[in-house]
C-alpha positions, 0 to 999 in steps of 0.5 A: 624188287630188292634194292641195295643201300647206297655207299656214301663218302663225303668230302668238304671243299672250301667253296660256297654253297648256293641255292637259287643264288642264295648262299647257304654256307662258306663250304660245300660237302660233296658226297660221292655215292655207289650202289652195287659197285656202280658210281652215281652222280654225287650230291652236294650240300651246304656244310653246317656244324652240329654245334651251330644247330645246338646253339639254335636249339638253345636260343629257341630259334627256328632251324632250317637245314634244307640242303645241308650236311650235318655230321653226328647230330645228337640230342643226347650229346646236346643234353650232356653239353648243356648239363641237362637230365638224360631224360629231359625233353629238348624243345625245338621250335621249328624244324625243316631238313628237306634234302638234308644229309645226316652223317654219323657212324654212331647214329643220329639221335632225336631222343626226347626231342619235343617239336613245337606246333609246326610242320616238321619236314625231313622229306628226301633227307638221307641218314647214313649207316648209324641208327636213327632214333626218335625214341620218346620224341613228341610232335605237338600238332603239325604235319610230319614228313619223311617222304622219300627219306633214305634211312641207310643201314642203321636201325630206325627207332620210333618207340614210345613216340607221340605224333600228336594231331598232325599227319605223318608220312613215310611215303616212298621212304627207304629203310635198310637197317636190321630193325624198324621199330614203332613199338608203343608209338601213338600216331594220334588222330592224323593220317599215317602213310607208308605208301610205296615205302621200302622196308628192305630186309628190316624187321618191321615192328609196330607192336602195341602201336596206336592209331587214331581217327586218320587214314592209314596207308601201306599201299604198295609197301614192300618188305623183304625182311623176316618179320612184319609185326602188328601184334596188339595194335589199335588201328583206330577209326580210319580206313586201313589200306594194305592194297598191293603191298608185297610182304615177301616171305616175312612172317606176318603177325596181327594177333589180337589187334583191334580195328575200328570203324574203317574199312580194311583192305589187303586187295591184291597184296602178295604174301610168300612162305611166311606164316600169316597170323590174324588170330583173335583179331577184332576187325570191327563190323565193317568189311575186311578185304583180301580180294585177289590176294596170293597168300603163298605157302605159309599158313593163314590163321583167322582163329577166333577173330571177329569181323563183319564181312571177310572177303577172300574172293579171287584169292589163291591158297597154297597154304593151310587156311584156318577160318575157325573165326569167332564171328563173321557176317560173311566169309566170301571164298568165291572164285578162289583156288584151294590147294590145301586145307580150309578148316571151319571146325572148332574143337570147343565151340561152334563157328558163328558165321551167318553166310559162307559164299564158295561159288566158283571155288576150285577145290583141289584140297579139303574143306573141313566143315560140319553140316550141323555145327557150322549150320551149312544149310543156313550159311549158304541159303542166307546169301542175298546176292547169289542165284539159285544155281550158284547156291546149288553149285556151292552145295555140290562143292560141299558134297564132294568135299564131304565125300573126300573126308568120309562125312557121308551123312553130311554128303547126303544132306548137301547132295539133296540141297544141291538137287533141290536148288537145281530144281528150284532154278529150273522152275524159275526158268520155266516161268519164262516159257509160254503155251504148251511147253510151259505146262509140259515143263511144269509137269516134269518138274512136279514129277521130278520133285514127287518121285526123286525128292519126296519119295526117296530124297534123291536115293539118300534115304532107303528107309524113306523109299521103303516107306514110299513103297508101302504107301504106293501099294496101300493106295492101290489097295484103296483104289481096287477096293472102291472102284467096283462101287462106281464101275463094272470093274473088280479084282476076281479071286477064287472063292471071293463071291461070298466074301464081305467088305473085309474079305475083299479088302484082304484080297485087294491088298494081296493082289496089290502086293503081288502086282507091285512086287511083280510076283504075278501068281495068276490066282487073282485077275483084274477086270474093267478099268483095273486092267489099266491100273494094275500094269501101271502099279507093276511098273511103279513097283519095278521102278521103286524096288530099283530105287530102293536097291540103289539107295540101300546099296549106296549106304552099305558100300559106304 
């Protein structure tokens, strides 16, 4: 949604202006207005000369400009009129300008205004095309309202302003100038609200701003300008809310900002083509949530930032995502859609992340991550809230991305963990079975663990398979040697009658080897129970040689 500023044309008529039967002025100002070439219902105001306001300020009287029209108001002009220093403060006891109209081509100036400890109200006021300046103004403690204020086409300047202990609201305010500057403003400890504010095409600049203990809300705020700048801002201890904000295609910059104890949420916010910079941001130890955010196509950077839980679940990334954070308890990328690169690998130091959740991720791009430097096994298995199957799914996702990036050793490691957690989940499911079916399933799971995992790490370790082959036919050699001592069963070989123990052991090793390798020369024959064991060894030999071939060829081809 893009709004256009209204065009105003005031005219003064000699007719009293009344509100609820109370006469406010002898003259009425009728302000005609147009937007996009269409005429709107005109506004009517009481006419008040700026000199009248200056006199009230000089006398220290309360000022009520509700429903009033004031042209060319300027505290800078007031200081010249009264012969004051250009940087001296002007005390204003009370100020109310609800539904007021400030008209000036030169701008409305509240620079160095010092508002007393009372409420200051500009709600629903209109400032026309000139700049509106509260540069270095001081508000001593009362609440300040710019709710639904229309700031026209001039720049709005709140640089070095001190808000005091009261709350300030710009809820529903509209800005149409080239620049909205809150550089170095001190918002104090009150609540700050820009909820539903419309920043239009303005450059929005909060560089070096300071917030206190109050809540901060930019919920549903809309920006259509080129830049939203929150660099090096101190966000204080209150909750920070950017939910459902629309940043358009602006460049978003939070570099080196510091957040306090409150939760931070950008849930369901919208970003566009501009870059999003959260480099070296300290989000504090609480949660920062970008859940359900569409990040658009501009790069997203969290390099060297620190946070508790970084929630990015259900987000869409059509952009390069730099997650080389300095520290995080949890990075939650569950149920996300990745269409570009996600980078976890630092060049100079490891990434300190305790948990990484990528369950339900649709990875259509690439994840740059290292099994050892990123402690992948730990950051997946440390998740307390995911199931065994969800952990298995995450290892499988990483297996696929390691394959696409040519990290084949890391692919093997993640594939092994994928199969292990898949088996662990199956074992948990078996506990629900009863009777014979339970024991059959347990036996199947045991043999799957023994043969696929222990003997060969799921065909990822050919040397381990080879080692297992030697162990198997060594065990059969042991059986062939000692079974004759307890039964009428032997391995009969030519000229073996006069051999001692070591001779029989050598024959048995030879027989076990040719049986396992399925050579079968026929010079040695089993008898008795060994006629059952020998074919079983031959079958195991065929299986394990095939197992070794698969693992070996897989390594060679890659």
